[in-house]
C-alpha positions, 0 to 999 in steps of 0.5 A: 288673653288675646294676642296679635294672632287673634286679631282679625281685620273687620272685627268690630266692638261697641262698648262703654257708657261714660256719663259726662258730668258738669263737675268733671267738664269743669275740673278737666277744663280747669286743669288742661283746657281753661277756655271760658266755654269749658268753665262757665255756663254764662260764658258758654251761652254766648258762644256757638255751643250755647251751653257748657261743653266738654273740651275735645281733649276731655272727650279723648280722655273719657274715650281712653277710660272706656278703651282701658275698661274694655281692655280689662273686661276682654284682655289683650296683650297690648304694649302701648301705642305710637299714636293716633291719626286723623283725630276729629271732634265731630260734635260737642259733648255736653254734661248729661251726655253718655258716651260709648265707643266703637272700634273696627280693626282695619289693619293687622301687621307683624313688626319688621324690627321686633318679631315678638310684636305686631300692631293693629290699626283701628277706626275708633268712633265715639258716640253720644246717647243719640247714636250721633258720632261726636269724635273719630280717630285712627288708633295704632296699637302695639300687641305682643305675639303669641309666645312659642 
């Protein structure tokens, strides 16, 4: 188990292999982002996407799935997140794509109000199978400090 004290600025990790399926794109869009280019091949063909495209919010959800899975594989004492900054969707994500994630820690800070906590900030980039960035954001994560 990694604690706050184990995290280092500059630490990079690349992980994940999320298979984007047509069925999942449509199911997510039906529930959360029911725009025609996320629901219908015919409607999407008439847009700048040219074909069915995943919602950006679905891309975020798939990214979260990979982040959680990596946390299970390489556990750390995560305590949640106060949010993300600078979320950008850089390229469309399509059924048939395979997504992966790269994280780079850019800041590690102790908590001023809760001495048992710290936080880290990381740049998170999501790539497709062509190694093209499709999304990027900055993530802040709360982490437990090592018990005395």
